[in-house]
N, CA, C and O of each residue as an XYZ file, in Angstrom:
924
protein
N     -16.089     -5.255     14.434
C     -14.763     -4.441     14.440
C     -14.806     -3.728     13.147
O     -15.164     -4.347     12.145
N     -14.462     -2.436     13.075
C     -14.041     -1.590     12.148
C     -12.724     -1.151     12.102
O     -12.360     -0.485     13.071
N     -11.810     -1.385     11.095
C     -10.580     -0.962     10.976
C     -10.426      0.218      9.778
O     -11.019      0.113      8.705
N      -9.652      1.218     10.070
C      -9.498      2.137      8.892
C      -8.213      1.856      8.153
O      -7.316      1.644      8.968
N      -7.811      1.780      6.932
C      -6.821      1.405      6.128
C      -6.596      2.441      4.943
O      -7.470      2.936      4.232
N      -5.165      2.664      4.891
C      -4.987      3.548      3.711
C      -3.947      2.718      2.894
O      -3.352      1.739      3.344
N      -3.800      3.238      1.620
C      -2.960      2.910      0.612
C      -2.560      4.306      0.221
O      -3.312      5.272      0.087
N      -0.916      4.245      0.017
C      -0.341      5.545     -0.391
C       1.001      5.463     -0.935
O       1.943      5.069     -0.248
N       1.127      5.837     -2.200
C       2.454      5.996     -2.524
C       2.720      7.440     -2.477
O       2.044      8.352     -2.953
N       4.072      7.498     -1.671
C       4.579      8.618     -1.109
C       5.441      9.341     -1.907
O       5.776     10.486     -1.604
N       5.887      8.696     -3.046
C       6.837      9.424     -3.864
C       8.181      9.724     -3.471
O       8.793     10.702     -3.900
N       8.716      8.766     -2.536
C       9.996      8.928     -1.828
C      10.082     10.125     -0.871
O      11.104     10.712     -0.515
N       8.603     10.414     -0.469
C       8.379     11.479      0.547
C       8.394     13.003      0.185
O       8.631     13.916      0.976
N       8.072     13.131     -1.283
C       8.265     14.249     -1.663
C       7.159     14.709     -2.623
O       6.545     13.787     -3.160
N       6.784     15.976     -2.946
C       5.673     16.305     -3.730
C       6.055     16.421     -5.188
O       7.161     15.956     -5.468
N       5.419     16.900     -6.074
C       5.634     17.000     -7.407
C       6.811     18.145     -7.627
O       7.574     18.048     -8.588
N       6.897     19.062     -6.830
C       7.875     20.074     -6.857
C       9.184     19.713     -6.402
O      10.215     20.350     -6.619
N       9.052     18.448     -5.634
C      10.549     17.963     -5.282
C      10.810     18.433     -3.714
O      11.903     18.433     -3.147
N       9.427     18.867     -3.107
C       9.868     19.316     -1.721
C       9.547     18.111     -0.944
O       8.845     17.205     -1.391
N      10.111     18.117      0.309
C      10.169     16.923      1.417
C       8.746     17.124      2.099
O       8.343     18.214      2.504
N       8.138     16.097      2.163
C       6.723     16.182      2.605
C       6.181     15.185      3.687
O       5.011     14.969      4.000
N       7.259     14.673      4.143
C       7.250     13.586      5.210
C       6.362     14.194      6.623
O       5.511     13.537      7.223
N       6.727     15.387      6.920
C       6.214     16.168      8.221
C       4.611     15.922      7.726
O       3.828     15.328      8.468
N       4.210     16.428      6.424
C       2.763     16.748      6.266
C       2.068     15.535      6.059
O       0.891     15.440      6.407
N       2.723     14.522      5.486
C       2.194     12.896      5.245
C       1.800     12.457      6.839
O       0.708     12.058      7.242
N       2.884     12.635      7.510
C       2.639     12.055      8.934
C       1.277     12.811      9.712
O       0.449     12.248     10.429
N       1.325     14.172      9.355
C      -0.021     14.729     10.179
C      -1.235     14.133      9.404
O      -2.269     13.797      9.982
N      -1.043     14.021      8.034
C      -2.541     13.665      7.281
C      -2.725     12.322      7.873
O      -3.879     12.181      8.280
N      -1.931     11.239      8.065
C      -2.208     10.081      8.600
C      -2.793     10.249      9.984
O      -3.801      9.594     10.249
N      -2.294     11.026     10.865
C      -2.960     11.198     12.119
C      -4.245     11.840     12.168
O      -5.106     11.625     13.021
N      -4.329     12.685     11.152
C      -5.561     13.666     11.168
C      -6.760     12.633     10.752
O      -7.872     12.707     11.275
N      -6.454     11.754      9.852
C      -7.619     10.852      9.285
C      -7.806      9.623     10.075
O      -8.699      8.810      9.837
N      -6.972      9.513     10.990
C      -7.053      8.420     12.232
C      -6.968      6.898     11.693
O      -7.746      6.007     12.033
N      -5.989      6.769     10.877
C      -5.940      5.499      9.939
C      -5.092      4.453     11.110
O      -4.174      4.826     11.841
N      -5.620      3.217     11.055
C      -5.256      2.139     11.888
C      -4.098      1.338     11.176
O      -3.252      0.793     11.885
N      -4.030      1.249      9.872
C      -2.942      0.617      9.189
C      -2.719      1.314      7.799
O      -3.597      1.854      7.126
N      -1.420      1.208      7.499
C      -1.285      1.897      6.298
C      -0.257      1.032      5.519
O       0.667      0.473      6.109
N      -0.470      0.922      3.975
C       0.559      0.410      3.098
C       0.950      1.318      2.261
O       0.222      1.966      1.510
N       2.377      1.405      2.393
C       3.109      2.816      1.699
C       3.901      2.039      0.526
O       4.262      0.866      0.616
N       4.116      2.885     -0.598
C       4.803      2.520     -1.816
C       5.902      3.598     -1.962
O       5.713      4.738     -1.538
N       6.982      3.248     -2.530
C       8.093      4.390     -2.818
C       8.577      4.893     -1.644
O       8.589      6.104     -1.427
N       9.007      4.020     -0.807
C       9.480      4.547      0.644
C      11.218      4.622      0.302
O      11.835      3.777     -0.347
N      11.680      5.617      0.800
C      13.269      5.747      0.906
C      13.891      5.503      2.321
O      13.343      5.936      3.334
N      14.885      4.899      2.345
C      15.686      4.581      3.575
C      17.189      5.061      3.174
O      17.931      4.455      2.401
N      17.443      6.103      3.760
C      19.044      6.318      3.674
C      19.616      6.716      2.327
O      20.772      6.491      1.970
N      18.577      7.401      1.540
C      18.707      7.680      0.139
C      19.384      9.275      0.114
O      18.935     10.083      0.926
N      20.271      9.624     -0.661
C      20.507     10.943     -0.779
C      19.440     11.977     -1.365
O      19.427     13.140     -0.963
N      18.616     11.546     -2.257
C      17.650     12.348     -2.584
C      16.605     12.706     -1.704
O      15.766     13.517     -2.096
N      16.518     12.121     -0.343
C      15.565     12.179      0.561
C      16.541     12.740      1.863
O      16.112     12.655      3.014
N      17.664     13.222      1.618
C      18.335     13.562      2.863
C      18.863     12.513      3.671
O      19.223     12.742      4.826
N      18.942     11.316      3.128
C      19.361     10.151      4.173
C      18.353      9.780      5.304
O      18.682      9.100      6.276
N      17.029     10.306      5.092
C      16.153      9.842      6.039
C      15.835      8.480      5.980
O      15.691      7.886      4.912
N      15.693      7.846      7.322
C      14.933      6.635      7.033
C      13.379      6.802      7.363
O      12.817      6.778      8.459
N      12.816      6.992      5.985
C      11.611      7.470      6.027
C      10.402      6.773      6.840
O       9.574      7.458      7.440
N      10.362      5.476      6.819
C       9.517      4.749      7.551
C       9.685      4.636      8.856
O       8.646      4.485      9.500
N      10.757      4.666      9.485
C      10.988      4.787     10.855
C      10.585      6.291     11.257
O       9.992      6.536     12.307
N      10.890      7.094     10.501
C      10.497      8.617     10.690
C       9.068      8.512     10.999
O       8.704      8.928     12.099
N       8.328      8.091     10.309
C       6.954      8.143     10.200
C       6.250      7.280     11.502
O       5.272      7.593     12.181
N       6.955      6.313     11.566
C       6.401      5.511     12.876
C       6.807      6.107     14.027
O       5.981      6.130     14.939
N       7.829      6.575     14.205
C       8.172      7.185     15.297
C       7.087      8.511     15.636
O       6.571      8.572     16.752
N       6.826      9.425     14.721
C       5.768     10.548     14.728
C       4.635     10.147     15.089
O       4.009     10.750     15.960
N       4.098      8.905     14.403
C       2.918      8.459     14.716
C       2.663      7.359     15.806
O       1.581      6.913     16.186
N       3.847      7.056     16.185
C       3.574      6.100     17.398
C       3.128      4.813     16.910
O       2.402      4.148     17.648
N       3.480      4.335     15.697
C       2.962      3.113     15.226
C       4.189      2.136     15.043
O       5.381      2.427     14.938
N       3.531      0.804     15.031
C       4.551     -0.358     14.496
C       4.696     -0.098     13.184
O       3.907      0.605     12.553
N       5.899     -0.752     12.610
C       6.061     -0.561     11.250
C       7.069     -1.952     10.656
O       7.783     -2.667     11.358
N       6.882     -2.039      9.336
C       7.783     -3.052      8.809
C       8.116     -2.369      7.406
O       7.364     -1.568      6.850
N       9.303     -2.780      6.927
C       9.794     -2.342      5.763
C      10.391     -3.313      4.706
O      11.298     -4.106      4.962
N       9.782     -3.171      3.470
C      10.396     -4.320      2.520
C      11.284     -3.780      1.496
O      10.740     -3.374      0.469
N      12.717     -3.693      1.604
C      13.578     -3.127      0.473
C      13.516     -4.025     -0.771
O      13.642     -5.248     -0.703
N      13.312     -3.334     -1.937
C      13.458     -3.860     -3.239
C      14.588     -3.535     -4.188
O      15.088     -4.183     -5.107
N      14.833     -2.365     -3.703
C      16.168     -1.700     -4.709
C      17.223     -1.119     -3.580
O      17.010     -0.277     -2.708
N      18.395     -1.826     -3.876
C      19.537     -1.128     -3.140
C      20.209     -0.075     -3.698
O      20.694     -0.385     -4.786
N      20.412      1.014     -3.376
C      21.122      2.155     -3.864
C      22.357      2.598     -2.861
O      22.244      3.238     -1.816
N      23.352      2.176     -3.353
C      24.431      2.427     -2.361
C      24.333      1.861     -0.908
O      24.320      0.640     -0.751
N      24.264      2.701      0.147
C      23.904      2.095      1.637
C      22.470      2.154      1.862
O      21.989      1.540      2.815
N      21.631      2.938      0.957
C      20.339      2.969      0.916
C      19.493      1.914      0.255
O      20.029      0.899     -0.191
N      18.231      2.102      0.173
C      17.238      1.209     -0.231
C      16.067      1.790     -0.499
O      15.912      2.926     -0.050
N      14.867      1.118     -1.352
C      13.779      1.806     -1.791
C      12.844      0.771     -1.725
O      13.225     -0.357     -2.039
N      11.685      0.950     -1.373
C      10.674     -0.298     -1.273
C       9.282      0.136     -0.983
O       8.813      1.140     -1.519
N       8.575     -0.639     -0.101
C       7.565     -0.557      0.476
C       7.318     -0.706      1.965
O       8.075     -1.438      2.603
N       6.345     -0.090      2.560
C       6.319     -0.187      3.923
C       4.858     -0.113      4.628
O       3.850      0.322      4.071
N       4.922     -0.592      5.885
C       3.457     -0.716      6.513
C       3.729     -0.081      7.845
O       4.745     -0.235      8.522
N       2.614      0.703      8.144
C       2.639      1.374      9.379
C       1.062      0.778     10.002
O       0.008      0.726      9.368
N       1.275      0.411     11.282
C       0.295     -0.256     12.228
C       0.036      0.449     13.443
O       0.994      0.797     14.133
N      -1.248      0.729     13.828
C      -1.448      1.077     15.296
C      -1.202     -0.237     16.060
O      -0.677     -0.238     17.174
N      -1.602     -1.364     15.422
C      -1.625     -2.837     16.176
C      -0.345     -3.467     16.049
O       0.536     -3.098     15.273
N      -0.277     -4.449     16.858
C       1.045     -5.072     17.055
C       1.416     -5.846     15.347
O       0.596     -6.316     14.558
N       2.774     -5.754     15.214
C       2.860     -6.677     14.115
C       3.597     -7.883     14.497
O       4.731     -7.865     14.976
N       2.794     -9.092     14.228
C       3.438    -10.343     14.904
C       4.541    -10.996     14.063
O       5.428    -11.650     14.613
N       4.495    -10.829     12.765
C       5.455    -11.343     11.869
C       5.342    -10.397     10.431
O       4.409     -9.713     10.011
N       6.363    -10.597     10.010
C       6.593     -9.854      8.659
C       7.638    -10.604      7.857
O       8.568    -11.254      8.334
N       7.337    -10.410      6.466
C       8.249    -10.805      5.370
C       8.289     -9.966      3.912
O       7.209     -9.508      3.538
N       9.145     -9.800      3.299
C       9.179     -9.083      2.152
C       9.477    -10.153      1.131
O      10.501    -10.833      1.193
N       8.510    -10.299      0.136
C       8.771    -11.441     -1.026
C       9.003    -10.521     -2.237
O       8.282     -9.598     -2.618
N      10.161    -10.965     -2.764
C      10.499    -10.260     -4.181
C       9.681    -11.169     -5.123
O       9.527    -12.376     -4.936
N       9.127    -10.402     -6.244
C       8.383    -10.971     -7.234
C       9.182    -10.637     -8.667
O       9.991     -9.729     -8.862
N       8.768    -11.515     -9.487
C       9.035    -11.460    -11.011
C       9.336     -9.929    -11.295
O       8.447     -9.124    -11.016
N      10.505     -9.484    -11.820
C      10.453     -8.147    -12.408
C      11.505     -8.212    -13.473
O      12.539     -8.874    -13.377
N      11.088     -7.321    -14.704
C      11.699     -7.188    -15.799
C      12.514     -5.987    -15.536
O      13.655     -6.066    -15.992
N      12.265     -5.065    -15.013
C      13.164     -3.722    -14.579
C      13.324     -3.423    -13.338
O      14.054     -4.234    -12.767
N      12.920     -2.549    -12.656
C      13.189     -2.276    -11.286
C      12.550     -3.408    -10.460
O      11.451     -3.924    -10.665
N      13.450     -3.706     -9.473
C      12.881     -5.249     -8.704
C      11.754     -4.634     -7.914
O      11.826     -3.528     -7.380
N      10.648     -5.477     -7.878
C       9.432     -5.220     -7.111
C       9.355     -6.283     -6.258
O      10.126     -7.240     -6.319
N       8.162     -6.134     -5.192
C       8.104     -6.971     -3.993
C       6.660     -6.723     -3.269
O       6.010     -5.695     -3.461
N       6.285     -7.665     -2.512
C       5.057     -7.588     -1.744
C       5.567     -7.902     -0.354
O       6.102     -8.938      0.042
N       5.278     -6.751      0.325
C       5.471     -6.762      1.872
C       4.391     -7.614      2.749
O       3.235     -7.191      2.789
N       4.650     -8.500      3.274
C       3.652     -9.056      4.283
C       3.693     -8.943      5.606
O       4.756     -9.124      6.200
N       2.538     -8.626      6.265
C       2.652     -8.311      7.792
C       1.432     -8.957      8.285
O       0.318     -8.788      7.789
N       1.760     -9.859      9.495
C       0.654    -10.545     10.192
C       0.403     -9.528     11.418
O       1.265     -9.161     12.216
N      -0.836     -9.182     11.405
C      -1.264     -7.881     12.653
C      -2.181     -8.733     13.378
O      -2.977     -9.533     12.885
N      -1.943     -8.421     14.869
C      -2.772     -8.869     15.834
C      -4.018     -7.644     16.219
O      -3.749     -6.684     16.942
N      -5.054     -7.804     15.762
C      -6.005     -6.736     15.809
C      -6.437     -6.642     17.267
O      -6.437     -5.585     17.898
N      -6.823     -7.881     17.778
C      -7.359     -8.136     19.128
C      -6.922     -9.503     19.860
O      -6.072    -10.189     19.292
N      -7.371     -9.868     20.895
C      -7.048    -11.041     21.301
C      -7.258    -12.471     20.525
O      -6.572    -13.494     20.521
N      -8.877    -12.014     19.660
C      -8.959    -12.967     18.739
C      -8.879    -12.876     17.391
O      -9.081    -13.833     16.643
N      -8.598    -11.793     17.039
C      -8.489    -11.555     15.379
C      -7.206    -11.217     15.039
O      -6.572    -10.347     15.636
N      -6.684    -12.006     13.891
C      -5.365    -11.460     13.352
C      -5.809    -11.363     11.743
O      -6.717    -12.012     11.223
N      -4.912    -10.359     11.065
C      -5.005    -10.330      9.667
C      -3.643    -10.287      8.963
O      -2.653     -9.840      9.542
N      -3.609    -10.704      7.850
C      -2.471    -10.406      6.967
C      -2.484     -9.173      6.297
O      -3.528     -8.975      5.675
N      -1.657     -8.299      6.236
C      -1.953     -6.975      5.581
C      -0.718     -6.839      4.429
O       0.438     -6.882      4.849
N      -0.912     -6.706      3.259
C       0.052     -6.665      2.331
C       0.139     -5.445      1.612
O      -0.867     -4.736      1.580
N       1.252     -5.055      0.986
C       1.584     -3.830      0.161
C       2.415     -4.157     -0.724
O       3.390     -4.865     -0.473
N       2.111     -3.628     -2.032
C       2.904     -3.946     -3.321
C       3.046     -2.688     -4.188
O       2.359     -1.686     -3.988
N       3.780     -2.762     -4.964
C       4.128     -1.601     -6.207
C       4.375     -2.520     -7.483
O       5.420     -3.134     -7.696
N       3.233     -2.517     -8.309
C       3.719     -3.493     -9.586
C       4.368     -2.685    -10.732
O       4.319     -1.455    -10.746
N       4.921     -3.345    -11.602
C       5.742     -2.947    -12.698
C       4.962     -2.182    -13.493
O       3.748     -2.013    -13.373
N       5.829     -1.631    -14.472
C       5.404     -0.564    -15.496
C       5.078     -1.326    -16.913
O       4.541     -0.704    -17.830
N       5.454     -2.784    -17.043
C       5.292     -3.343    -18.337
C       3.930     -4.281    -17.871
O       3.851     -4.799    -16.757
N       2.880     -4.401    -18.919
C       1.777     -5.224    -18.684
C       1.985     -6.481    -18.527
O       1.284     -7.047    -17.689
N       2.945     -7.236    -19.239
C       3.243     -8.467    -18.954
C       3.917     -8.915    -17.863
O       3.837    -10.048    -17.388
N       4.672     -7.889    -17.419
C       5.494     -8.116    -16.111
C       4.466     -8.175    -14.874
O       4.504     -8.967    -13.932
N       3.468     -7.068    -15.124
C       2.247     -7.091    -14.072
C       1.525     -8.415    -13.839
O       1.288     -8.933    -12.748
N       1.223     -8.860    -15.021
C       0.410    -10.038    -15.189
C       1.117    -11.221    -14.374
O       0.412    -11.914    -13.641
N       2.331    -11.442    -14.468
C       3.398    -12.375    -13.800
C       3.162    -12.065    -12.422
O       2.761    -12.919    -11.632
N       3.396    -10.867    -12.097
C       3.553    -10.489    -10.541
C       2.254    -10.647     -9.993
O       2.137    -11.059     -8.839
N       1.102    -10.322    -10.802
C      -0.234    -10.736    -10.206
C      -0.353    -12.210     -9.773
O      -0.780    -12.506     -8.657
N       0.005    -13.058    -10.612
C      -0.078    -14.642    -10.654
C       0.675    -15.065     -9.381
O       0.250    -15.928     -8.613
N       1.980    -14.300     -9.197
C       2.946    -14.698     -7.918
C       2.223    -14.239     -6.624
O       2.275    -14.914     -5.596
N       1.491    -12.971     -6.719
C       0.781    -12.603     -5.485
C      -0.136    -13.625     -5.008
O      -0.185    -14.025     -3.845
N      -0.855    -14.022     -5.967
C      -2.038    -14.807     -5.687
C      -1.616    -16.144     -4.713
O      -2.184    -16.589     -3.716
N      -0.304    -16.628     -5.464
C       0.222    -17.839     -4.753
C       0.627    -17.404     -3.549
O       0.439    -18.302     -2.728
N       1.191    -16.249     -2.961
C       1.455    -15.894     -1.538
C       0.299    -15.844     -0.968
O       0.210    -16.371      0.141
N      -0.800    -15.255     -1.515
C      -2.092    -14.972     -0.743
C      -2.638    -16.536     -0.333
O      -3.189    -16.703      0.755
N      -2.474    -17.503     -1.142
C      -3.220    -18.674     -1.151
C      -2.522    -19.453      0.156
O      -3.111    -20.364      0.738
N      -1.273    -19.008      0.521
C      -0.554    -19.627      1.756
C      -0.694    -19.084      3.049
O      -0.175    -19.566      4.056
N      -1.494    -17.943      3.005
C      -1.737    -17.230      4.218
C      -3.264    -17.633      4.946
O      -4.385    -17.473      4.463
N      -2.890    -18.196      6.245
C      -4.071    -18.582      6.993
C      -4.989    -17.815      7.552
O      -5.919    -18.313      8.186
N      -4.828    -16.315      7.367
C      -5.842    -15.369      8.163
C      -6.409    -14.639      6.981
O      -5.832    -14.684      5.895
N      -7.574    -13.935      7.167
C      -8.067    -12.850      6.178
C      -7.094    -11.996      5.776
O      -6.217    -11.658      6.571
N      -7.119    -11.530      4.471
C      -6.084    -10.545      3.921
C      -6.683     -9.363      3.387
O      -7.762     -9.264      2.804
N      -5.675     -8.298      3.717
C      -6.157     -6.859      3.148
C      -4.841     -6.525      2.505
O      -3.773     -6.482      3.116
N      -5.013     -6.276      1.134
C      -3.791     -5.910      0.161
C      -3.919     -4.463     -0.259
O      -4.981     -4.068     -0.740
N      -2.782     -3.575     -0.085
C      -2.844     -2.412     -0.888
C      -1.874     -2.228     -1.623
O      -0.859     -2.911     -1.479
N      -1.962     -1.333     -2.509
C      -0.741     -1.024     -3.428
C      -1.088     -0.196     -4.712
O      -2.239     -0.067     -5.129
N      -0.058      0.312     -5.253
C      -0.048      0.890     -6.443
C       0.246     -0.110     -7.751
O       1.362     -0.608     -7.899
N      -0.828     -0.358     -8.670
C      -0.882     -1.337     -9.520
C      -0.193     -0.899    -10.904
O       0.087     -1.729    -11.769
N       0.017      0.262    -11.019
C       0.417      1.035    -12.192
C      -0.643      0.627    -13.669
O      -0.337      0.597    -14.861
N      -1.824      0.381    -13.051
C      -2.956      0.063    -14.270
C      -4.344      0.183    -13.627
O      -4.598      0.015    -12.434
N      -5.120      0.471    -14.514
C      -6.613      0.647    -14.366
C      -7.262     -0.697    -13.989
O      -6.643     -1.761    -14.008
N      -8.681     -0.555    -13.612
C      -9.374     -1.621    -13.434
C      -9.863     -2.193    -14.554
O     -10.501     -1.433    -15.283
N      -9.744     -3.353    -14.913
C     -10.022     -3.970    -16.240
C      -8.887     -4.688    -16.808
O      -9.046     -5.637    -17.576
N      -7.767     -4.263    -16.452
C      -6.474     -4.872    -17.135
C      -6.250     -5.965    -16.556
O      -6.921     -6.470    -15.656
N      -5.198     -6.415    -17.104
C      -4.928     -8.042    -16.737
C      -4.454     -8.370    -15.230
O      -4.906     -9.296    -14.558
N      -3.665     -7.637    -14.897
C      -3.216     -7.825    -13.391
C      -4.382     -7.589    -12.451
O      -4.712     -8.343    -11.535
N      -4.906     -6.563    -12.757
C      -6.129     -6.294    -11.643
C      -6.936     -7.348    -11.786
O      -7.226     -7.993    -10.779
N      -7.500     -7.758    -13.176
C      -8.272     -8.868    -13.429
C      -8.166    -10.107    -12.611
O      -9.089    -10.636    -11.992
N      -6.744    -10.567    -12.693
C      -6.261    -11.493    -12.054
C      -6.399    -11.765    -10.612
O      -6.628    -12.879    -10.141
N      -6.237    -10.623     -9.911
C      -6.106    -10.566     -8.384
C      -7.628    -10.488     -8.015
O      -7.942    -11.134     -7.016
N      -8.592     -9.823     -8.639
C      -9.847     -9.897     -8.360
C     -10.593    -11.340     -8.378
O     -11.755    -11.507     -8.007
N      -9.693    -12.399     -8.895
C     -10.329    -13.446     -8.698
C     -10.594    -14.134     -7.403
O     -11.418    -15.009     -7.136
N      -9.576    -13.451     -6.551
C      -9.389    -13.946     -5.141
C      -9.776    -12.806     -4.224
O     -10.442    -13.016     -3.210
N      -9.398    -11.705     -4.545
C      -9.529    -10.617     -3.555
C     -10.561     -9.697     -4.156
O     -10.701     -9.592     -5.374
N     -11.287     -9.028     -3.266
C     -12.274     -8.054     -3.880
C     -11.855     -6.594     -3.677
O     -11.259     -6.265     -2.652
N     -12.177     -5.670     -4.692
C     -11.655     -4.554     -4.974
C     -12.718     -3.778     -3.880
O     -13.930     -3.995     -3.899
N     -12.115     -2.918     -3.008
C     -12.922     -2.048     -2.004
C     -13.777     -1.292     -2.638
O     -14.763     -0.883     -2.025
N     -13.568     -0.944     -4.035
C     -14.302      0.130     -4.802
C     -15.229     -0.536     -5.516
O     -14.793     -1.477     -6.179
N     -16.668     -0.263     -5.583
C     -17.535     -0.858     -6.559
C     -18.150      0.177     -7.160
O     -17.682      1.316     -7.138
N     -19.289     -0.151     -7.763
C     -20.069      0.756     -8.834
C     -20.655      1.872     -7.924
O     -20.845      2.952     -8.483
N     -20.949      1.781     -6.686
C     -21.715      2.693     -5.768
C     -20.618      3.746     -5.356
O     -20.931      4.915     -5.130
N     -19.438      3.333     -5.274
C     -18.342      4.260     -4.649
C     -17.200      4.576     -5.474
O     -16.206      5.005     -4.887
N     -17.152      4.416     -6.970
C     -15.913      4.212     -7.825
C     -15.695      5.690     -8.343
O     -14.745      5.810     -9.116
N     -16.455      6.905     -8.032
C     -16.087      7.927     -8.482
C     -14.974      8.780     -7.960
O     -15.142      9.885     -7.445
N     -13.789      8.165     -8.139
C     -12.485      9.013     -7.877
C     -11.577      8.676     -8.590
O     -11.737      7.760     -9.398
N     -10.343      9.369     -8.460
C      -9.079      9.073     -9.241
C      -8.117      8.980     -8.157
O      -8.476      9.346     -7.038
N      -6.832      8.498     -8.361
C      -5.835      8.417     -7.628
C      -4.463      8.908     -8.021
O      -3.516      8.985     -7.238
N      -4.431      9.262     -9.405
C      -3.206      9.690    -10.120
C      -3.570     10.494    -11.204
O      -4.752     10.469    -11.548
N      -2.636     11.330    -11.917
C      -3.117     12.142    -12.953
C      -1.889     11.455    -14.157
O      -0.679     11.610    -13.989
N      -2.363     10.852    -15.104
C      -1.549     10.278    -16.170
C      -1.652     11.269    -17.203
O      -2.659     11.241    -17.909
N      -0.662     12.252    -17.429
C      -0.770     13.172    -18.516
C      -1.955     13.922    -18.356
O      -2.052     14.567    -17.312
N      -2.935     13.975    -19.228
C      -4.074     14.578    -19.033
C      -5.501     13.937    -18.297
O      -6.580     14.451    -18.004
N      -5.026     12.766    -18.176
C      -6.165     11.813    -17.697
C      -6.160     11.405    -16.289
O      -5.145     10.815    -15.921
N      -7.163     11.616    -15.356
C      -7.322     11.164    -14.352
C      -7.703      9.750    -14.102
O      -8.770      9.363    -14.578
N      -6.987      8.952    -13.434
C      -6.870      7.467    -13.600
C      -6.768      6.829    -11.890
O      -5.995      7.250    -11.029
N      -7.686      5.821    -11.744
C      -7.327      5.016    -10.424
C      -6.577      3.896    -10.687
O      -6.936      2.988    -11.436
N      -5.355      3.953     -9.976
C      -4.339      2.860    -10.163
C      -3.826      2.418     -8.743
O      -2.871      1.642     -8.719
N      -4.381      2.847     -7.550
C      -4.140      2.614     -6.474
C      -5.214      2.040     -5.623
O      -6.304      2.593     -5.482
N      -4.878      0.897     -5.047
C      -6.051      0.065     -4.620
C      -6.244     -0.492     -3.383
O      -5.160     -0.781     -2.875
N      -7.123     -0.741     -2.739
C      -7.310     -1.438     -1.362
C      -8.369     -2.627     -1.671
O      -9.552     -2.523     -1.996
N      -7.477     -3.945     -1.444
C      -8.228     -5.241     -1.666
C      -8.642     -6.078     -0.400
O      -8.202     -5.811      0.718
N      -9.369     -6.931     -0.606
C      -9.735     -7.455      0.836
C     -10.265     -9.003      0.454
O     -10.791     -9.346     -0.605
N     -10.000     -9.755      1.513
C     -10.542    -11.315      1.402
C     -12.135    -11.222      1.990
O     -12.725    -10.195      2.324
N     -12.602    -12.503      2.009
C     -14.016    -12.675      2.528
C     -14.198    -12.340      3.736
O     -13.134    -12.289      4.352
N     -15.182    -12.065      4.396
C     -15.263    -11.770      5.727
C     -15.069    -10.465      6.070
O     -14.886    -10.186      7.255
N     -15.079     -9.530      5.145
C     -14.755     -8.177      5.386
C     -16.027     -7.311      4.618
O     -16.509     -7.860      3.628
N     -16.525     -6.137      4.983
C     -17.583     -5.431      4.211
C     -16.971     -3.765      4.504
O     -16.590     -3.245      5.553
N     -17.056     -3.292      3.297
C     -16.425     -2.033      3.051
C     -17.759     -1.001      3.568
O     -18.880     -1.051      3.062
N     -17.348     -0.059      4.701
C     -18.264      0.744      5.293
C     -18.179      2.248      4.233
O     -19.141      2.910      3.842
N     -16.947      2.452      3.999
C     -16.690      3.590      3.197
C     -15.351      3.524      2.396
O     -14.567      2.651      2.770
N     -14.969      4.315      1.349
C     -13.915      4.396      0.735
C     -13.496      5.613      0.092
O     -14.402      5.883     -0.697
N     -12.480      6.602      0.006
C     -12.720      7.674     -0.886
C     -10.904      8.031     -1.011
O     -10.003      7.640     -0.270
N     -10.846      8.736     -1.998
C      -9.530      9.245     -2.269
C      -9.476     10.516     -1.467
O     -10.479     11.213     -1.314
N      -8.210     10.841     -0.915
C      -7.990     12.303     -0.205
C      -7.243     13.332     -0.917
O      -6.034     13.244     -1.132
N      -8.010     14.355     -1.296
C      -7.341     15.575     -1.938
C      -5.979     16.033     -1.302
O      -5.932     16.505     -0.166
N      -5.013     15.888     -1.999
C      -3.666     16.187     -1.231
C      -2.791     16.445     -2.174
O      -2.998     15.955     -3.284
N      -1.706     17.206     -1.971
C      -0.763     17.572     -2.703
C       0.704     17.373     -2.265
O       1.681     18.023     -2.638
N       0.652     16.229     -1.300
C       1.861     15.791     -0.709
C       2.876     14.998     -1.318
O       4.026     14.825     -0.916
N       2.210     14.441     -2.538
C       2.750     13.162     -3.297
C       2.292     13.338     -4.630
O       1.475     14.239     -4.817
N       2.695     12.589     -5.672
C       1.937     12.657     -7.062
C       0.713     11.787     -7.075
O      -0.140     11.775     -7.963
N       0.732     11.082     -6.015
C      -0.624     10.212     -5.840
C      -1.545     10.647     -4.960
O      -1.209     11.529     -4.169
N      -2.624     10.215     -4.934
C      -3.635     10.609     -3.897
C      -3.587      9.424     -2.824
O      -3.218      8.322     -3.231
N      -3.940      9.580     -1.466
C      -3.838      8.362     -0.608
C      -5.555      8.117     -0.708
O      -6.420      8.962     -0.943
N      -5.699      6.749     -0.459
C      -6.944      6.082     -0.436
C      -7.304      5.471      0.905
O      -6.617      4.613      1.459
N      -8.321      5.928      1.338
C      -8.775      5.482      2.843
C      -9.992      4.502      2.899
O     -11.028      4.962      2.417
N     -10.045      3.349      3.354
C     -11.226      2.715      3.483
C     -11.550      2.328      5.047
O     -10.674      2.307      5.912
N     -12.709      2.075      5.247
C     -13.106      1.680      6.724
C     -13.810      0.096      6.306
O     -14.750     -0.006      5.519
N     -13.258     -0.898      6.888
C     -13.684     -2.133      6.649
C     -14.304     -2.686      7.853
O     -13.829     -2.385      8.948
N     -15.232     -3.399      7.774
C     -15.774     -4.027      9.130
C     -15.362     -5.435      8.898
O     -15.404     -5.991      7.801
N     -14.978     -5.951      9.967
C     -14.457     -7.257      9.864
C     -15.445     -8.189     10.681
O     -15.598     -8.129     11.901
N     -16.202     -9.208      9.675
C     -17.225    -10.047     10.250
C     -16.584    -11.470     10.622
O     -17.255    -12.402     11.064
N     -15.175    -11.524     10.383
C     -14.762    -12.919     10.885
C     -14.561    -13.108     12.420
O     -14.230    -14.206     12.869
């Protein structure tokens, strides 16, 4: 069985010019034919995004199941991570993790791929401080250690490969990118192109393909991978 997954920091549903791009984001996800998406920087009922429930809007347009993990409350609204899935979501939980600044979390969803296969799908957005991210990565591995099915994790780590949080997480989960398919970036940091958005997976899965999609719908590029499930 092959599933196509995406990680995408949608920047509150806006591009770098501040234009609302949710309609375009939904079209992009549909055109690529993604099965499961991990989203970061999702707004729900916030003034800056015209009080839209962004995760519900995307799920309705795409006819997908969804889960939302609010990490920051702003008035009546909230801000956090989301998951969209073509397959049923059996169980979901949002885990708040250690945060020095903006509250961060890991959203977990148990997804029923077919009668015999289930996976845990996680998405997260790590902090801006190096030491904060290291503690967050350690807490994520504790969460992963208690999951009874294979794991796919997506997210914006706010750091490049080789830094401490990344190096901690790959002790347990594999980076879907390897030396043969690593020639892409997901974000422009000043004048530097960097890869800070990841798809990771546990044993029993093989990467058929992975790439970043050229798009101006957010300040990040979406990353799409096809994973063969051998479990």
